[in-house]
PASEBA-1860 file (N, C-alpha, C; in nm, 3 decimals):
! residues 216
1> XXXXXXXX> 7.186/17.934/1.462/7.179/18.057/1.542/7.287/18.156/1.511 ~ 7.412/18.093/1.481/7.521/18.179/1.459/7.526/18.227/1.305 ~ 7.427/18.203/1.224/7.427/18.232/1.112/7.285/18.325/1.097 ~ 7.241/18.364/1.191/7.120/18.468/1.230/7.184/18.558/1.333 ~ 7.230/18.664/1.273/7.299/18.762/1.353/7.231/18.838/1.473 ~ 7.084/18.849/1.424/7.004/18.914/1.524/6.972/18.823/1.639 ~ 6.968/18.689/1.583/6.942/18.614/1.690/7.027/18.567/1.796 ~ 7.162/18.564/1.734/7.278/18.553/1.805/7.295/18.674/1.923
9> XXXXXXXX> 7.288/18.800/1.871/7.281/18.924/1.935/7.197/18.896/2.060 ~ 7.061/18.887/2.037/6.977/18.885/2.133/6.998/18.776/2.242 ~ 7.052/18.680/2.217/7.110/18.538/2.305/7.235/18.600/2.380 ~ 7.328/18.654/2.318/7.420/18.718/2.398/7.376/18.830/2.504 ~ 7.289/18.939/2.461/7.260/19.036/2.528/7.181/18.961/2.670 ~ 7.094/18.857/2.615/7.009/18.811/2.740/7.088/18.748/2.855 ~ 7.188/18.665/2.797/7.273/18.585/2.895/7.372/18.674/2.974 ~ 7.421/18.771/2.886/7.486/18.888/2.984/7.408/18.949/3.099
17> XXXXXXXX> 7.289/18.984/3.069/7.205/19.064/3.148/7.168/18.965/3.278 ~ 7.123/18.840/3.232/7.073/18.750/3.316/7.181/18.728/3.440 ~ 7.311/18.710/3.385/7.429/18.664/3.473/7.484/18.794/3.546 ~ 7.432/18.900/3.518/7.491/19.031/3.579/7.633/19.063/3.541 ~ 7.655/19.027/3.414/7.797/19.049/3.344/7.906/18.997/3.441 ~ 7.884/18.877/3.486/8.028/18.792/3.511/7.987/18.656/3.473 ~ 8.100/18.566/3.465/8.125/18.457/3.387/8.039/18.356/3.477 ~ 7.986/18.259/3.433/7.877/18.167/3.513/7.960/18.059/3.599
25> XXXXXXXX> 8.099/18.046/3.535/8.169/17.920/3.614/8.263/17.987/3.703 ~ 8.344/18.088/3.684/8.445/18.150/3.750/8.400/18.296/3.826 ~ 8.324/18.357/3.782/8.291/18.497/3.858/8.357/18.612/3.768 ~ 8.449/18.605/3.686/8.530/18.702/3.624/8.427/18.792/3.547 ~ 8.466/18.915/3.547/8.379/19.002/3.449/8.380/18.959/3.313 ~ 8.269/18.983/3.243/8.249/18.954/3.105/8.155/19.080/3.063 ~ 8.163/19.098/2.930/8.104/19.237/2.866/8.071/19.233/2.716 ~ 8.021/19.334/2.674/8.000/19.337/2.529/8.017/19.490/2.511
33> XXXXXXXX> 8.118/19.530/2.426/8.149/19.643/2.405/8.142/19.682/2.246 ~ 8.125/19.811/2.196/8.137/19.871/2.103/8.160/20.000/2.082 ~ 8.250/20.026/1.963/8.295/20.164/1.966/8.198/20.265/1.969 ~ 8.217/20.378/2.063/8.120/20.486/2.054/7.993/20.453/2.069 ~ 7.966/20.323/2.130/7.815/20.285/2.145/7.754/20.286/2.024 ~ 7.792/20.291/1.906/7.713/20.307/1.782/7.633/20.179/1.758 ~ 7.506/20.165/1.725/7.464/20.025/1.702/7.510/19.957/1.554 ~ 7.578/20.041/1.477/7.610/19.987/1.355/7.767/19.941/1.365
41> XXXXXXXX> 7.819/19.957/1.485/7.961/19.915/1.520/7.969/19.774/1.542 ~ 8.078/19.732/1.511/8.091/19.583/1.533/8.116/19.552/1.675 ~ 8.032/19.466/1.709/8.040/19.434/1.879/8.151/19.360/1.943 ~ 8.219/19.387/2.024/8.327/19.325/2.082/8.265/19.244/2.206 ~ 8.250/19.102/2.181/8.189/19.018/2.303/8.318/18.945/2.350 ~ 8.324/18.974/2.471/8.449/18.905/2.538/8.436/18.798/2.605 ~ 8.315/18.720/2.577/8.300/18.563/2.619/8.244/18.496/2.519 ~ 8.216/18.367/2.551/8.142/18.261/2.459/8.043/18.191/2.525
49> XXXXXXXX> 7.958/18.161/2.424/7.822/18.062/2.462/7.875/17.927/2.484 ~ 7.855/17.898/2.629/7.886/17.766/2.685/7.772/17.687/2.713 ~ 7.784/17.556/2.669/7.684/17.445/2.680/7.693/17.374/2.806 ~ 7.600/17.380/2.904/7.612/17.303/3.030/7.610/17.161/2.994 ~ 7.558/17.115/2.923/7.564/16.975/2.870/7.631/16.979/2.734 ~ 7.748/16.931/2.741/7.844/16.951/2.607/7.756/16.929/2.481 ~ 7.787/16.992/2.361/7.723/16.957/2.242/7.765/16.832/2.199 ~ 7.882/16.763/2.227/7.883/16.608/2.160/7.810/16.538/2.242
57> XXXXXXXX> 7.738/16.560/2.343/7.670/16.466/2.417/7.507/16.523/2.392 ~ 7.461/16.623/2.304/7.327/16.650/2.282/7.261/16.599/2.150 ~ 7.273/16.471/2.142/7.196/16.391/2.029/7.056/16.427/2.017 ~ 6.973/16.449/2.144/6.856/16.477/2.154/6.813/16.637/2.128 ~ 6.897/16.718/2.069/6.872/16.840/2.049/6.872/16.944/2.156 ~ 6.926/16.893/2.265/6.936/16.982/2.389/7.035/17.112/2.357 ~ 7.135/17.100/2.283/7.215/17.195/2.245/7.147/17.334/2.210 ~ 7.042/17.309/2.137/6.964/17.429/2.115/6.871/17.500/2.213
65> XXXXXXXX> 6.870/17.443/2.336/6.776/17.486/2.423/6.841/17.603/2.508 ~ 6.751/17.709/2.532/6.819/17.821/2.606/6.869/17.782/2.734 ~ 6.798/17.700/2.810/6.823/17.653/2.931/6.959/17.565/2.933 ~ 7.008/17.520/2.832/7.137/17.473/2.835/7.263/17.555/2.794 ~ 7.248/17.683/2.787/7.369/17.761/2.778/7.394/17.895/2.882 ~ 7.503/17.909/2.862/7.530/18.041/2.970/7.660/18.104/2.906 ~ 7.680/18.234/2.938/7.783/18.312/2.892/7.906/18.291/2.981 ~ 8.015/18.239/2.922/8.152/18.213/3.016/8.273/18.294/2.937
73> XXXXXXXX> 8.351/18.320/3.034/8.500/18.358/3.015/8.581/18.233/2.952 ~ 8.657/18.255/2.853/8.708/18.350/2.755/8.618/18.370/2.633 ~ 8.670/18.483/2.551/8.615/18.485/2.432/8.638/18.370/2.339 ~ 8.577/18.352/2.218/8.627/18.264/2.138/8.764/18.303/2.080 ~ 8.828/18.192/2.026/8.951/18.213/1.973/9.067/18.300/2.032 ~ 9.059/18.286/2.167/9.130/18.398/2.254/9.267/18.394/2.243 ~ 9.322/18.281/2.182/9.475/18.268/2.167/9.544/18.201/2.247 ~ 9.487/18.162/2.374/9.550/18.094/2.478/9.453/17.972/2.536
81> XXXXXXXX> 9.501/17.899/2.604/9.421/17.772/2.641/9.422/17.788/2.799 ~ 9.318/17.858/2.852/9.286/17.860/3.023/9.318/17.742/3.050 ~ 9.365/17.741/3.193/9.379/17.646/3.282/9.262/17.599/3.393 ~ 9.142/17.699/3.351/9.037/17.691/3.453/8.917/17.726/3.371 ~ 8.796/17.701/3.424/8.674/17.750/3.370/8.630/17.662/3.263 ~ 8.549/17.706/3.145/8.481/17.640/3.052/8.572/17.575/2.951 ~ 8.689/17.618/2.929/8.774/17.560/2.836/8.828/17.426/2.896 ~ 8.858/17.426/3.035/8.907/17.313/3.091/8.800/17.197/3.104
89> XXXXXXXX> 8.697/17.260/3.124/8.582/17.151/3.109/8.547/17.073/3.032 ~ 8.574/17.137/2.893/8.574/17.063/2.778/8.429/16.982/2.743 ~ 8.448/16.864/2.719/8.320/16.782/2.684/8.274/16.705/2.817 ~ 8.339/16.754/2.931/8.242/16.704/3.041/8.135/16.773/3.078 ~ 8.036/16.716/3.137/8.029/16.591/3.168/7.951/16.499/3.069 ~ 7.974/16.369/3.066/7.900/16.274/2.979/7.757/16.264/3.034 ~ 7.659/16.201/2.969/7.536/16.188/3.030/7.538/16.087/3.163 ~ 7.644/16.000/3.159/7.638/15.921/3.275/7.706/15.987/3.402
97> XXXXXXXX> 7.759/16.118/3.364/7.862/16.189/3.479/7.747/16.313/3.519 ~ 7.644/16.313/3.457/7.580/16.472/3.482/7.536/16.482/3.646 ~ 7.513/16.368/3.712/7.506/16.390/3.860/7.619/16.439/3.933 ~ 7.749/16.440/3.879/7.863/16.485/3.926/7.899/16.638/3.885 ~ 7.800/16.686/3.817/7.829/16.850/3.792/7.731/16.919/3.854 ~ 7.776/17.032/3.916/7.702/17.111/3.985/7.672/17.240/3.895 ~ 7.546/17.238/3.818/7.550/17.354/3.726/7.507/17.485/3.804 ~ 7.585/17.607/3.766/7.557/17.712/3.803/7.425/17.778/3.796
105> XXXXXXXX> 7.330/17.703/3.732/7.185/17.736/3.748/7.111/17.666/3.839 ~ 7.176/17.586/3.930/7.105/17.535/4.025/7.076/17.626/4.129 ~ 6.968/17.615/4.205/6.937/17.705/4.325/7.035/17.687/4.435 ~ 7.073/17.574/4.431/7.171/17.547/4.538/7.332/17.551/4.542 ~ 7.344/17.617/4.419/7.497/17.605/4.363/7.589/17.677/4.438 ~ 7.547/17.817/4.488/7.632/17.900/4.586/7.667/17.813/4.723 ~ 7.551/17.769/4.771/7.558/17.705/4.904/7.658/17.568/4.909 ~ 7.687/17.527/4.793/7.765/17.386/4.788/7.890/17.425/4.791
113> XXXXXXXX> 7.945/17.563/4.773/8.086/17.587/4.784/8.127/17.670/4.897 ~ 8.244/17.665/4.926/8.304/17.756/5.045/8.433/17.817/5.014 ~ 8.447/17.936/5.044/8.554/18.015/5.000/8.606/18.078/5.139 ~ 8.751/18.082/5.128/8.809/18.141/5.257/8.864/18.285/5.214 ~ 8.923/18.350/5.328/9.002/18.470/5.286/9.119/18.463/5.195 ~ 9.157/18.374/5.173/9.303/18.328/5.071/9.226/18.317/4.940 ~ 9.102/18.298/4.928/9.047/18.280/4.769/9.037/18.133/4.743 ~ 9.060/18.049/4.838/9.052/17.900/4.814/8.915/17.866/4.822
121> XXXXXXXX> 8.880/17.745/4.736/8.742/17.715/4.729/8.742/17.561/4.781 ~ 8.627/17.506/4.853/8.628/17.357/4.883/8.472/17.347/4.877 ~ 8.436/17.221/4.882/8.281/17.166/4.884/8.266/17.191/5.023 ~ 8.115/17.251/5.041/8.072/17.283/5.157/8.090/17.159/5.270 ~ 8.035/17.058/5.214/8.019/16.927/5.280/8.124/16.839/5.198 ~ 8.212/16.775/5.280/8.337/16.686/5.236/8.263/16.570/5.154 ~ 8.147/16.527/5.183/8.089/16.416/5.106/8.000/16.440/5.000 ~ 8.018/16.572/4.965/7.944/16.597/4.839/8.037/16.584/4.720
129> XXXXXXXX> 8.029/16.470/4.663/8.110/16.443/4.565/8.085/16.519/4.431 ~ 7.977/16.555/4.401/7.975/16.658/4.278/8.030/16.767/4.310 ~ 8.017/16.858/4.405/8.101/16.966/4.434/8.255/16.960/4.432 ~ 8.280/16.830/4.474/8.426/16.804/4.467/8.471/16.783/4.318 ~ 8.406/16.700/4.245/8.430/16.674/4.127/8.400/16.813/4.015 ~ 8.316/16.892/4.045/8.315/17.007/3.967/8.404/17.111/3.988 ~ 8.479/17.108/4.124/8.578/17.194/4.134/8.708/17.152/4.052 ~ 8.744/17.033/4.057/8.868/16.959/3.978/8.836/16.966/3.834
137> XXXXXXXX> 8.700/16.958/3.775/8.696/16.942/3.648/8.706/17.068/3.571 ~ 8.656/17.179/3.643/8.648/17.318/3.589/8.786/17.400/3.654 ~ 8.870/17.318/3.726/9.005/17.392/3.773/8.958/17.492/3.857 ~ 8.880/17.499/3.936/8.813/17.630/4.023/8.915/17.656/4.149 ~ 9.013/17.544/4.174/9.092/17.569/4.270/9.237/17.594/4.206 ~ 9.243/17.641/4.075/9.366/17.670/4.016/9.437/17.820/4.093 ~ 9.544/17.802/4.107/9.606/17.907/4.188/9.600/18.070/4.140 ~ 9.580/18.086/3.998/9.526/18.214/3.947/9.392/18.250/3.985
145> XXXXXXXX> 9.305/18.159/3.975/9.182/18.180/4.030/9.169/18.224/4.178 ~ 9.241/18.146/4.257/9.247/18.167/4.405/9.312/18.309/4.413 ~ 9.436/18.352/4.358/9.456/18.474/4.372/9.368/18.595/4.336 ~ 9.291/18.574/4.222/9.226/18.680/4.191/9.102/18.689/4.316 ~ 9.048/18.581/4.332/8.955/18.583/4.460/9.004/18.639/4.566 ~ 9.116/18.624/4.598/9.191/18.692/4.735/9.179/18.835/4.730 ~ 9.247/18.873/4.605/9.256/19.017/4.565/9.113/19.082/4.572 ~ 9.007/19.002/4.516/8.863/19.094/4.521/8.840/19.098/4.670
153> XXXXXXXX> 8.841/18.996/4.749/8.808/19.003/4.874/8.909/19.112/4.969 ~ 9.030/19.113/4.939/9.111/19.205/4.998/9.066/19.361/4.959 ~ 9.030/19.377/4.828/8.978/19.514/4.777/8.877/19.566/4.852 ~ 8.763/19.447/4.870/8.649/19.480/4.924/8.653/19.524/5.061 ~ 8.755/19.463/5.133/8.754/19.464/5.297/8.868/19.598/5.312 ~ 8.926/19.673/5.217/9.014/19.764/5.240/8.980/19.902/5.148 ~ 8.867/19.941/5.194/8.819/20.070/5.103/8.920/20.197/5.158 ~ 8.959/20.274/5.036/9.017/20.370/5.042/9.169/20.332/5.129
161> XXXXXXXX> 9.211/20.205/5.123/9.324/20.165/5.165/9.339/20.144/5.316 ~ 9.214/20.120/5.381/9.244/20.089/5.525/9.121/19.975/5.563 ~ 9.124/19.919/5.676/9.035/19.807/5.687/8.896/19.851/5.712 ~ 8.815/19.781/5.659/8.669/19.808/5.647/8.606/19.812/5.797 ~ 8.524/19.918/5.818/8.453/19.931/5.935/8.313/19.851/5.932 ~ 8.280/19.829/6.060/8.141/19.747/6.069/8.037/19.832/5.974 ~ 8.003/19.942/5.990/7.903/20.001/5.918/7.918/19.978/5.763 ~ 8.052/20.017/5.716/8.091/19.961/5.571/8.033/19.827/5.535
169> XXXXXXXX> 8.079/19.765/5.636/8.069/19.602/5.592/7.920/19.564/5.568 ~ 7.853/19.601/5.659/7.688/19.610/5.683/7.626/19.656/5.561 ~ 7.695/19.782/5.496/7.645/19.847/5.376/7.671/19.758/5.247 ~ 7.777/19.707/5.272/7.839/19.641/5.148/7.734/19.498/5.148 ~ 7.745/19.439/5.252/7.651/19.306/5.254/7.506/19.352/5.197 ~ 7.451/19.452/5.256/7.321/19.500/5.176/7.312/19.537/5.040 ~ 7.416/19.589/5.006/7.422/19.621/4.872/7.423/19.498/4.763 ~ 7.520/19.407/4.810/7.552/19.269/4.730/7.400/19.206/4.761
177> XXXXXXXX> 7.352/19.187/4.841/7.216/19.129/4.846/7.113/19.210/4.752 ~ 7.096/19.331/4.762/7.018/19.387/4.688/7.041/19.358/4.527 ~ 7.161/19.368/4.487/7.220/19.335/4.372/7.167/19.211/4.323 ~ 7.177/19.105/4.428/7.130/18.985/4.367/6.973/18.958/4.354 ~ 6.893/19.027/4.456/6.738/19.021/4.435/6.707/19.085/4.319 ~ 6.787/19.201/4.278/6.737/19.278/4.151/6.754/19.159/4.029 ~ 6.859/19.109/4.015/6.900/19.025/3.922/6.780/18.904/3.932 ~ 6.756/18.849/4.030/6.644/18.747/4.019/6.503/18.802/3.993
185> XXXXXXXX> 6.484/18.942/3.980/6.364/18.991/3.937/6.377/19.029/3.796 ~ 6.497/19.000/3.743/6.505/19.051/3.598/6.541/19.160/3.561 ~ 6.589/19.253/3.671/6.626/19.384/3.632/6.781/19.390/3.610 ~ 6.807/19.500/3.523/6.965/19.508/3.480/7.050/19.554/3.575 ~ 7.130/19.474/3.637/7.244/19.499/3.741/7.380/19.416/3.697 ~ 7.475/19.529/3.729/7.624/19.484/3.720/7.658/19.438/3.844 ~ 7.686/19.280/3.874/7.742/19.244/3.955/7.867/19.246/3.983 ~ 7.930/19.266/4.115/8.077/19.267/4.138/8.128/19.147/4.091
193> XXXXXXXX> 8.264/19.141/4.036/8.323/19.025/3.994/8.357/18.960/4.128 ~ 8.336/18.816/4.139/8.346/18.732/4.256/8.252/18.773/4.394 ~ 8.148/18.830/4.340/8.052/18.867/4.435/8.011/18.776/4.539 ~ 7.997/18.655/4.492/7.951/18.521/4.579/8.041/18.500/4.668 ~ 8.199/18.532/4.633/8.323/18.487/4.708/8.310/18.588/4.832 ~ 8.297/18.709/4.769/8.305/18.838/4.871/8.189/18.831/4.993 ~ 8.059/18.801/4.969/7.949/18.782/5.026/7.972/18.693/5.113 ~ 8.037/18.565/5.090/8.072/18.470/5.214/8.157/18.526/5.303
201> XXXXXXXX> 8.292/18.568/5.265/8.397/18.613/5.341/8.335/18.749/5.418 ~ 8.249/18.798/5.384/8.186/18.940/5.436/8.119/18.906/5.572 ~ 8.050/18.783/5.559/7.964/18.725/5.663/8.065/18.699/5.791 ~ 8.186/18.640/5.758/8.274/18.616/5.852/8.346/18.747/5.927 ~ 8.346/18.830/5.828/8.411/18.966/5.873/8.327/19.021/5.955 ~ 8.194/19.039/5.913/8.085/19.115/6.014/8.096/19.043/6.162 ~ 8.097/18.934/6.136/8.079/18.857/6.288/8.207/18.876/6.350 ~ 8.310/18.908/6.301/8.460/18.929/6.359/8.456/19.078/6.409
209> XXXXXXXX> 8.404/19.184/6.355/8.399/19.310/6.369/8.298/19.331/6.495 ~ 8.182/19.283/6.492/8.092/19.291/6.595/8.139/19.220/6.723 ~ 8.217/19.098/6.684/8.305/19.067/6.853/8.382/19.149/6.890 ~ 8.453/19.218/6.805/8.569/19.329/6.830/8.489/19.437/6.921 ~ 8.368/19.474/6.856/8.284/19.588/6.925/8.188/19.537/7.028 ~ 8.190/19.396/7.076/8.134/19.360/7.182/7.972/19.351/7.144 ~ 7.936/19.329/7.015/7.821/19.329/6.973/7.745/19.196/6.988 ~ 7.842/19.094/6.989/7.789/18.954/7.012/7.832/18.874/7.119
END
């Protein structure tokens, strides 16, 4: 695939669009840029193609299957070794450990993780060994990621530098849901970085605001 430039371009474009331009593991913004948007210009791809089942464990040819790849931060040869995400995952899981990996392509992926206002992550159910192991193996509880998630929540909850109002919170929830539904219909949409984190925290915020206004 890497020797066929047109094929690689199509795969990169497809993954980016399907993921709403966020990293499959972390929720960070990923993108493809070109100078002046000219088609003949060299593309600047700031993510890499990640194999859900690591290539070292793909003797059955699964490494070439589209269903086994996602787009993840950081870009190849980024010059540093991230402490979380795809690079930390490395060659995990082995075939014997696949039941301990919560793939981002699973329908229940988001429901198996819980985020709080501080950007901290935990398994939704304490006995969900796969969720606990996935957090550890991908470094999803790393302080940097927690801080980035916290800033995303604070930014969403303080539009124009003030606390969000109930009407605004309801509007934001509606927009996040519309974006998610549009993506499910294979429409082009740019998701907010950490949108799944914001969406969870937003539900708690709406309940709190409704309580303050005596609506619950």
